[in-house]
KEKE-3310 file (N, C-alpha, C; in steps of 0.2 Angstrom, whole numbers, plus 5000, padded with zeros to 4 digits):
npx = (4994:5007:5017:5024:5035:5033:5046:5046:5034:5032:5020:5011:5011:5002:5008:5003:4990:4975:4972:4964:4962:4953:4942:4926:4916:4907:4904:4914:4925:4920:4919:4932:4937:4931:4937:4949:4958:4967:4973:4970:4972:4971:4966:4965:4963:4956:4942:4933:4930:4919:4911:4920:4922:4909:4909:4918:4913:4901:4908:4913:4902:4896:4905:4915:4928:4939:4942:4955:4962:4962:4971:4973:4978:4981:4982:4988:4988:4999:4989:4979:4983:4978:4971:4957:4952:4957:4950:4937:4939:4942:4929:4921:4926:4922:4930:4942:4955:4969:4979:4991:4998:5001:5011:5005:5010:5025:5021:5016:5000:4988:4977:4961:4946:4937:4923:4920:4924:4927:4934:4948:4958:4970:4968:4963:4948:4947:4952:4966:4982:4988:5001:5008:5018:5025:5036:5043:5046:5037:5025:5028:5029:5016:5010:5016:5010:4997:4999:5003:4990:4983:4976:4982:4992:5005:5017:5021:5030:5027:5030:5043:5060:5077:5085:5075:5070:5081:5082:5070:5073:5082:5076:5065:5054:5046:5051:5049:5039:5036:5038:5030:5029:5029:5032:5038:5042:5046:5050:5061:5069:5080:5091:5084:5076:5086:5091:5080:5080:5092:5089:5079:5066:5050:5044:5032:5024:5016:5005:5009:5007:5012:5009:4996:4986:4984:4979:4965:4966:4972:4985:5001:4999:5007:5017:5023:5012:5015:5008:5007:5019:5033:5043:5038:5027:5033:5039:5028:5021:5031:5029:5016:5008:4999:5003:5001:5002:5016:5022:5018:5024:5037:5040:5035:5043:5055:5052:5044:5030:5014:5000:4988:4973:4957:4942:4936:4932:4938:4951:4955:4955:4966:4977:4979:4984:4998:5010:5013:5023:5041:5052:5066:5083:5088:5077:5071:5081:5080:5067:5069:5078:5070:5069:5066:5066:5053:5041:5025:5016:5016:5017:5021:5014:5002:5005:5018:5028:5028:5038:5044:5052:5063)
npy = (4912:4924:4926:4933:4927:4930:4934:4930:4924:4916:4917:4919:4933:4940:4946:4956:4967:4975:4992:5002:5015:5030:5023:5017:5008:4993:4984:4985:4979:4967:4963:4964:4953:4943:4944:4939:4945:4945:4951:4965:4982:4992:5006:5014:5028:5029:5027:5018:5005:4998:4997:4990:4978:4973:4970:4960:4950:4946:4939:4929:4923:4918:4908:4911:4913:4908:4913:4911:4913:4926:4941:4953:4969:4982:4999:5010:5025:5030:5035:5025:5013:5004:4990:4990:4998:4991:4979:4984:4989:4977:4971:4979:4975:4962:4951:4940:4943:4953:4951:4958:4972:4988:5002:5017:5030:5036:5044:5051:5055:5064:5055:5051:5046:5033:5032:5045:5052:5045:5040:5047:5054:5066:5076:5086:5091:5104:5106:5106:5099:5089:5083:5069:5064:5051:5038:5028:5015:5012:5012:5001:4990:4990:4985:4973:4967:4965:4955:4945:4943:4938:4945:4951:4945:4948:4961:4978:4992:5008:5022:5025:5029:5023:5025:5024:5012:5004:5007:5002:4988:4986:4983:4976:4962:4955:4957:4970:4965:4969:4984:4998:5009:5025:5023:5024:5027:5041:5042:5032:5027:5018:5015:5013:5002:4992:4991:4985:4973:4967:4965:4956:4961:4963:4973:4984:4993:5009:5020:5018:5023:5036:5053:5051:5047:5058:5069:5073:5078:5090:5090:5086:5091:5098:5089:5078:5065:5048:5038:5042:5045:5045:5036:5025:5022:5018:5006:4999:4997:4989:4977:4974:4978:4987:5004:5005:4992:4990:4999:4993:4981:4985:4986:4973:4964:4965:4959:4967:4971:4977:4988:4993:5002:5003:5009:5005:4990:4984:4989:4986:4972:4971:4976:4967:4957:4960:4953:4944:4945:4949:4963:4969:4971:4983:4990:4991:4999:5010:5015:5017:5027:5039:5044:5057:5060:5064:5066:5063:5060:5067:5071:5084:5092:5093:5097:5108:5103:5090:5084:5071:5066:5074)
npz = (4952:4955:4969:4984:4997:5013:5025:5039:5043:5032:5025:5010:4999:4987:4972:4964:4968:4974:4976:4988:4990:4989:4985:4986:4983:4985:4975:4967:4974:4975:4961:4958:4965:4959:4946:4949:4958:4974:4984:4994:4997:5011:5022:5037:5036:5024:5025:5021:5024:5028:5016:5008:5015:5014:5000:5000:5009:5002:4991:4998:5004:4993:4989:4980:4984:4998:5015:5018:5006:5003:5005:5016:5017:5029:5034:5047:5057:5071:5079:5079:5086:5095:5103:5104:5093:5082:5083:5080:5067:5061:5063:5055:5042:5043:5046:5054:5056:5051:5037:5034:5043:5044:5049:5044:5041:5048:5060:5074:5080:5089:5099:5094:5099:5092:5093:5094:5082:5066:5051:5060:5052:5048:5057:5071:5080:5078:5066:5064:5064:5077:5085:5094:5108:5105:5104:5091:5095:5104:5097:5089:5097:5101:5090:5089:5099:5094:5085:5094:5100:5089:5080:5069:5056:5050:5052:5047:5039:5032:5020:5026:5029:5027:5039:5049:5047:5051:5064:5070:5067:5077:5089:5087:5091:5082:5066:5053:5040:5028:5017:5012:4999:4990:4973:4957:4940:4941:4954:4960:4970:4973:4982:4994:4991:4989:5002:5009:5002:5007:5020:5019:5018:5011:4997:4993:4981:4979:4970:4957:4944:4945:4943:4940:4949:4957:4951:4952:4964:4962:4960:4953:4940:4931:4927:4915:4910:4915:4909:4896:4892:4880:4881:4889:4881:4869:4873:4877:4865:4858:4865:4864:4874:4887:4892:4906:4910:4907:4916:4928:4927:4927:4940:4946:4939:4946:4958:4966:4974:4968:4969:4961:4956:4949:4942:4931:4923:4912:4913:4925:4925:4915:4922:4932:4924:4922:4922:4913:4903:4899:4902:4894:4900:4896:4893:4906:4912:4904:4908:4922:4921:4920:4932:4943:4956:4961:4972:4977:4987:5002:5019:5022:5015:5021:5034:5039:5049:5048:5040:5035:5025:5024)
capx = (4996:5013:5017:5030:5034:5036:5052:5045:5029:5031:5014:5012:5008:5001:5013:4998:4984:4970:4972:4957:4962:4948:4937:4920:4910:4907:4903:4921:4929:4917:4920:4939:4938:4928:4942:4955:4962:4967:4976:4967:4976:4966:4969:4960:4961:4951:4935:4928:4931:4913:4909:4925:4920:4903:4911:4922:4908:4897:4912:4914:4896:4895:4910:4920:4935:4939:4945:4963:4964:4962:4976:4970:4983:4978:4987:4985:4993:4999:4983:4974:4987:4975:4967:4949:4951:4958:4944:4932:4941:4940:4922:4919:4928:4919:4935:4944:4962:4972:4985:4997:4996:5006:5011:5004:5015:5029:5019:5011:4995:4984:4972:4954:4942:4933:4916:4919:4925:4931:4941:4951:4962:4976:4966:4958:4941:4948:4955:4973:4986:4990:5006:5009:5025:5025:5041:5042:5047:5031:5020:5030:5027:5009:5009:5018:5005:4992:5001:5002:4983:4980:4972:4986:4997:5011:5017:5026:5030:5025:5033:5048:5066:5082:5087:5070:5069:5086:5080:5065:5076:5086:5072:5059:5053:5044:5054:5045:5039:5034:5039:5026:5032:5028:5037:5036:5048:5048:5053:5064:5071:5084:5095:5079:5074:5092:5092:5075:5082:5097:5086:5073:5059:5047:5043:5026:5024:5010:5006:5014:5007:5015:5005:4989:4981:4984:4976:4959:4968:4975:4993:5005:4996:5012:5022:5021:5009:5019:5004:5007:5026:5035:5047:5034:5023:5037:5040:5022:5020:5035:5027:5009:5005:4997:5007:5000:5005:5023:5023:5017:5029:5044:5041:5035:5049:5060:5050:5041:5022:5010:4993:4984:4966:4953:4934:4935:4933:4943:4958:4956:4958:4972:4982:4980:4988:5004:5016:5014:5029:5047:5055:5073:5087:5089:5070:5071:5085:5077:5061:5072:5081:5065:5068:5068:5065:5047:5037:5018:5012:5021:5014:5023:5009:4997:5008:5026:5032:5028:5043:5047:5057:5068)
capy = (4919:4925:4928:4934:4923:4934:4931:4928:4919:4912:4918:4921:4939:4941:4951:4961:4968:4980:4997:5004:5023:5034:5018:5016:5004:4986:4981:4985:4974:4960:4961:4963:4946:4938:4945:4936:4949:4941:4956:4972:4986:4997:5010:5018:5035:5029:5028:5014:4998:4994:4995:4985:4972:4971:4966:4954:4946:4944:4935:4923:4919:4915:4903:4913:4912:4906:4918:4910:4914:4933:4944:4960:4974:4988:5004:5014:5030:5029:5037:5020:5007:5000:4984:4991:5001:4986:4975:4988:4989:4970:4970:4982:4971:4956:4946:4939:4945:4956:4948:4963:4978:4993:5009:5020:5035:5036:5050:5050:5060:5064:5050:5052:5040:5031:5033:5052:5053:5040:5040:5054:5056:5069:5082:5087:5094:5111:5106:5107:5093:5088:5078:5066:5062:5043:5036:5023:5009:5010:5010:4995:4986:4989:4981:4966:4964:4963:4949:4940:4942:4934:4950:4952:4940:4951:4969:4981:4999:5012:5028:5025:5029:5018:5026:5022:5005:5001:5008:4997:4982:4985:4981:4972:4955:4953:4962:4972:4960:4973:4991:5000:5016:5027:5020:5024:5029:5047:5041:5025:5025:5012:5013:5010:4995:4988:4990:4980:4966:4965:4963:4952:4965:4964:4980:4985:5000:5012:5026:5015:5027:5042:5059:5050:5046:5064:5074:5075:5082:5096:5089:5083:5093:5101:5084:5074:5059:5042:5034:5045:5046:5042:5030:5020:5020:5014:4999:4995:4995:4983:4971:4973:4979:4994:5008:5004:4986:4991:5003:4989:4976:4988:4984:4966:4960:4965:4957:4972:4971:4983:4988:4998:5002:5006:5008:5002:4983:4982:4991:4982:4965:4972:4977:4960:4953:4964:4949:4939:4947:4952:4968:4968:4975:4990:4993:4992:5004:5016:5017:5020:5034:5044:5046:5064:5061:5067:5063:5066:5059:5069:5074:5091:5096:5094:5101:5108:5100:5083:5084:5065:5064:5079)
capz = (4954:4958:4976:4988:5003:5019:5028:5046:5043:5026:5021:5003:4998:4980:4969:4961:4972:4972:4980:4989:4991:4985:4982:4991:4980:4987:4969:4964:4977:4973:4955:4958:4967:4953:4941:4951:4963:4980:4989:4994:5001:5014:5027:5042:5033:5018:5027:5016:5026:5028:5009:5005:5019:5011:4994:5002:5012:4996:4988:5003:5005:4986:4988:4975:4987:5005:5018:5018:4999:5002:5009:5017:5020:5032:5037:5053:5060:5078:5082:5080:5087:5101:5101:5103:5087:5077:5083:5077:5060:5058:5062:5049:5037:5043:5046:5061:5057:5045:5035:5035:5047:5043:5051:5037:5041:5054:5063:5080:5081:5095:5099:5093:5100:5086:5095:5093:5075:5063:5053:5062:5047:5051:5060:5077:5079:5076:5059:5065:5066:5084:5086:5101:5109:5106:5100:5086:5098:5108:5092:5086:5102:5101:5084:5090:5104:5090:5082:5099:5101:5084:5076:5063:5054:5049:5053:5043:5039:5026:5020:5031:5026:5029:5046:5054:5047:5054:5071:5071:5067:5083:5095:5085:5092:5075:5061:5048:5034:5021:5017:5007:4998:4984:4969:4950:4937:4943:4960:4959:4977:4972:4988:4999:4989:4990:5009:5010:5000:5011:5027:5018:5019:5005:4996:4990:4978:4978:4965:4951:4938:4946:4945:4938:4954:4961:4947:4955:4970:4960:4961:4947:4933:4927:4926:4910:4912:4913:4904:4890:4891:4874:4882:4891:4875:4864:4876:4877:4858:4857:4868:4863:4880:4888:4896:4913:4911:4907:4922:4934:4926:4929:4947:4948:4937:4951:4964:4970:4973:4966:4971:4957:4956:4943:4942:4924:4923:4908:4915:4932:4922:4912:4927:4935:4919:4920:4923:4907:4899:4903:4899:4893:4905:4893:4894:4913:4913:4901:4912:4928:4919:4920:4939:4945:4964:4961:4977:4977:4994:5007:5024:5023:5012:5026:5040:5038:5054:5046:5034:5036:5020:5024)
cpx = (5003:5013:5024:5030:5037:5041:5050:5040:5028:5025:5015:5008:5008:5005:5009:4992:4980:4970:4965:4957:4957:4942:4932:4915:4911:4907:4910:4925:4926:4919:4928:4941:4936:4934:4948:4960:4961:4970:4972:4971:4972:4970:4963:4958:4956:4944:4930:4928:4924:4910:4914:4923:4914:4904:4914:4917:4903:4901:4913:4908:4894:4900:4915:4927:4934:4943:4953:4966:4965:4967:4974:4976:4979:4983:4984:4990:4994:4993:4978:4978:4984:4971:4960:4948:4952:4953:4938:4933:4940:4933:4919:4920:4924:4923:4938:4952:4964:4978:4992:4994:5002:5005:5011:5009:5019:5028:5015:5007:4991:4978:4965:4950:4937:4925:4915:4919:4929:4929:4943:4955:4968:4974:4962:4952:4942:4951:4962:4976:4989:4995:5006:5016:5025:5031:5040:5042:5041:5025:5022:5028:5020:5007:5011:5013:4999:4993:5000:4995:4979:4976:4975:4991:5004:5011:5022:5026:5028:5028:5038:5055:5071:5083:5082:5069:5075:5085:5075:5068:5080:5083:5066:5059:5051:5046:5049:5045:5039:5036:5035:5028:5029:5033:5034:5042:5051:5051:5055:5066:5075:5088:5090:5077:5080:5093:5087:5077:5088:5094:5080:5066:5056:5045:5036:5026:5017:5011:5010:5013:5009:5009:4997:4984:4980:4981:4970:4960:4971:4983:4995:5002:5002:5018:5019:5018:5014:5015:5004:5014:5029:5039:5043:5029:5026:5038:5034:5020:5024:5033:5020:5005:5002:5002:5007:5003:5013:5025:5023:5023:5036:5045:5041:5040:5055:5058:5047:5034:5019:5003:4989:4977:4963:4946:4932:4936:4938:4950:4960:4958:4965:4978:4984:4985:4995:5010:5017:5019:5035:5050:5063:5077:5088:5082:5069:5075:5083:5071:5064:5075:5077:5065:5070:5066:5058:5042:5030:5015:5017:5017:5015:5018:5003:4999:5016:5030:5032:5033:5047:5052:5062:5075)
cpy = (4920:4928:4929:4931:4928:4930:4927:4922:4914:4912:4921:4927:4940:4947:4957:4961:4973:4986:5000:5012:5026:5029:5016:5011:4997:4982:4980:4980:4967:4958:4960:4955:4941:4938:4941:4939:4945:4945:4962:4976:4992:5001:5013:5025:5035:5029:5023:5007:4994:4992:4990:4978:4969:4967:4960:4948:4942:4938:4928:4919:4915:4909:4905:4912:4910:4912:4918:4912:4922:4936:4952:4964:4980:4992:5008:5019:5027:5031:5030:5013:5003:4995:4985:4993:4995:4981:4978:4988:4982:4968:4973:4978:4964:4950:4946:4942:4949:4952:4952:4969:4982:4999:5013:5026:5035:5043:5049:5056:5059:5059:5053:5046:5039:5032:5041:5054:5048:5040:5047:5057:5060:5075:5081:5090:5101:5112:5107:5100:5094:5082:5076:5064:5055:5041:5029:5016:5007:5008:5003:4989:4984:4985:4974:4963:4962:4956:4943:4938:4939:4939:4952:4946:4942:4958:4972:4989:5002:5019:5030:5025:5024:5019:5023:5015:5001:5002:5003:4990:4980:4982:4977:4965:4952:4959:4964:4967:4963:4980:4993:5007:5018:5026:5020:5027:5036:5047:5034:5023:5018:5010:5010:5003:4990:4986:4985:4973:4963:4962:4958:4955:4966:4971:4980:4993:5003:5018:5024:5019:5034:5047:5057:5050:5053:5070:5077:5079:5088:5096:5085:5085:5095:5096:5080:5067:5053:5038:5036:5047:5042:5036:5024:5018:5016:5007:4995:4993:4989:4977:4969:4973:4986:4998:5006:4997:4986:4994:4998:4983:4978:4986:4977:4962:4960:4963:4962:4972:4977:4983:4994:4997:5005:5004:5005:4995:4981:4983:4987:4975:4965:4973:4971:4956:4956:4959:4944:4940:4949:4958:4967:4972:4982:4993:4995:4998:5011:5019:5020:5026:5040:5047:5054:5066:5065:5064:5067:5066:5061:5073:5082:5095:5097:5098:5101:5105:5093:5081:5077:5063:5069:5076)
cpz = (4957:4964:4979:4995:5008:5023:5035:5046:5038:5022:5014:5001:4990:4977:4966:4965:4970:4977:4981:4991:4986:4982:4988:4989:4982:4981:4966:4967:4975:4966:4954:4960:4962:4947:4943:4956:4970:4986:4988:4999:5004:5019:5031:5039:5027:5019:5023:5018:5026:5021:5006:5009:5016:5004:4995:5005:5007:4992:4992:5003:4998:4985:4982:4978:4995:5008:5017:5011:4998:5007:5009:5021:5023:5036:5042:5055:5067:5082:5084:5081:5093:5099:5100:5096:5081:5077:5079:5069:5057:5058:5056:5042:5037:5043:5053:5062:5050:5043:5035:5038:5046:5047:5045:5036:5048:5058:5068:5081:5087:5094:5098:5094:5094:5087:5094:5086:5072:5055:5055:5057:5051:5056:5067:5075:5077:5069:5059:5066:5073:5084:5093:5102:5111:5101:5096:5090:5102:5103:5090:5091:5102:5095:5085:5095:5099:5086:5087:5101:5095:5079:5070:5062:5054:5050:5049:5043:5032:5026:5025:5027:5029:5037:5051:5053:5051:5062:5073:5072:5074:5089:5093:5087:5085:5070:5056:5042:5028:5023:5011:5006:4991:4979:4962:4947:4938:4950:4961:4966:4977:4979:4994:4997:4990:4998:5011:5008:5004:5018:5026:5019:5012:5004:4992:4987:4977:4973:4959:4945:4939:4947:4943:4943:4958:4957:4950:4961:4969:4960:4954:4940:4929:4925:4920:4913:4910:4909:4897:4888:4885:4876:4884:4885:4870:4866:4876:4870:4856:4859:4867:4869:4881:4892:4903:4914:4911:4914:4928:4933:4928:4936:4948:4945:4942:4958:4969:4969:4971:4968:4967:4958:4950:4944:4936:4924:4918:4910:4921:4930:4919:4917:4930:4930:4917:4920:4918:4902:4903:4899:4899:4899:4902:4894:4902:4915:4910:4905:4919:4927:4920:4927:4940:4953:4965:4966:4977:4984:4999:5012:5025:5020:5016:5032:5039:5043:5052:5040:5035:5031:5019:5024)
residu = (MET:THR:THR:ILE:SER:LEU:LYS:GLN:THR:GLY:GLN:LYS:MET:PRO:LEU:VAL:GLY:PHE:GLY:LEU:TRP:LYS:GLU:THR:CYS:ALA:ASP:THR:VAL:TYR:ASN:ALA:ILE:LYS:ALA:GLY:TYR:ARG:LEU:PHE:ASP:ALA:ALA:ALA:ASP:TYR:GLY:ASN:GLU:LYS:GLN:ALA:GLY:GLU:GLY:LEU:ARG:ARG:ALA:LEU:GLN:GLU:GLY:ILE:VAL:ARG:ARG:GLU:GLU:ILE:PHE:ILE:THR:TYR:GLY:ILE:HIS:SER:THR:HIS:ASP:ASN:THR:GLY:ALA:THR:LYS:MET:GLN:LEU:GLU:HIS:TRP:GLY:ILE:ASP:TYR:PHE:ASP:LEU:PHE:LEU:ILE:HIS:PHE:PRO:VAL:SER:LEU:GLN:TYR:VAL:ASP:PRO:SER:HIS:ARG:TYR:PRO:ALA:GLU:TRP:TYR:GLY:ASP:ASP:GLY:LYS:VAL:HIS:MET:GLU:ARG:VAL:PRO:MET:HIS:GLU:THR:TRP:GLN:ALA:MET:GLU:GLU:LEU:VAL:ASP:GLU:GLY:LEU:VAL:LYS:ASN:ILE:GLY:LEU:SER:ASN:CYS:GLN:GLY:SER:LEU:ILE:LEU:ASP:VAL:LEU:GLN:TYR:ALA:LYS:TYR:GLU:PRO:GLN:VAL:LEU:GLN:ILE:GLU:LEU:HIS:PRO:TYR:LEU:THR:GLN:GLU:ALA:LEU:ILE:ASP:LEU:CYS:LYS:LEU:TRP:GLY:ILE:ALA:VAL:THR:ALA:TYR:SER:SER:PHE:GLY:PRO:GLN:SER:TYR:LEU:GLU:LEU:GLY:MET:GLY:LYS:THR:THR:PRO:SER:LEU:LEU:GLN:HIS:GLY:THR:ILE:GLY:ALA:ILE:ALA:SER:ALA:HIS:GLY:ARG:THR:PRO:ALA:GLN:VAL:LEU:LEU:ARG:TRP:ALA:THR:GLN:ARG:GLY:ILE:ALA:VAL:ILE:PRO:LYS:SER:ASN:ASP:HIS:GLY:ARG:LEU:VAL:SER:ASN:LEU:ARG:CYS:ASP:GLY:PHE:ASP:LEU:THR:GLU:GLU:GLU:LEU:ALA:ALA:ILE:SER:SER:LEU:ASN:MET:ASN:TYR:ARG:LEU:ASN:ASN:PRO:VAL:ASN:ILE:GLU:PRO:ARG:LEU:SER:ILE:PHE:ALA)
# end
């Protein structure tokens, strides 16, 4: 399996992982491990860590994998940056540490005790978003304390732009090891990727298929599907591959990790095998030329004051 070596710890992160957004079935995680997946991307917001942990525990108990062969990424808001919440999340997963811990969004929300409501998601009990006056450096320091306590191996950022990354680098005892961002041919973010390369920060792409994952949320319906786009289809046919594999390879060939998901076992296996061919430079450029700076995952759709990409 192709991996990326993280700069500070040297830990190897699989280039192709499995995303757990909107995924609640323990069987899916278990079957993904049997199929060869070794990285799972999770977050407090998803509310499915117990089910995912059940699937992982089954695979561990059956000897399919060892814990050190599995890489668990976990994202939190500043709402959940305390040791107690992290220990609870680890208990739900049935593990002793997270391999990568991310600030899911650079947004500080009012703390909601897990014993009261979990996951808290974006809202208070009144259904409104309540922001908290907590600067990024305090949250980052809390993340570093989790490293010192042995609860997490690596820490990183998600949904952050260049200025905030540079800010964190000014005071970080442990630099961000990974930046996770929405990345697909409709949102190519070349400048941000180049910045990460200069600082030795690995990049993970989510929503690799563009609008596809958002259709059930009522979003992206007016934008042509990347999986049915003529450019992607022609390249897929030329290589004897699926459009999904081409979209994933567009990222992985450039050293960018991907975390697709599928409840269909055939597609699940196919996605994992996306790195067995190479695109030409012309094909990479043709795919990138589809960029329209079309962002789907934006907190401004939840609360206008959270326009973090303005």
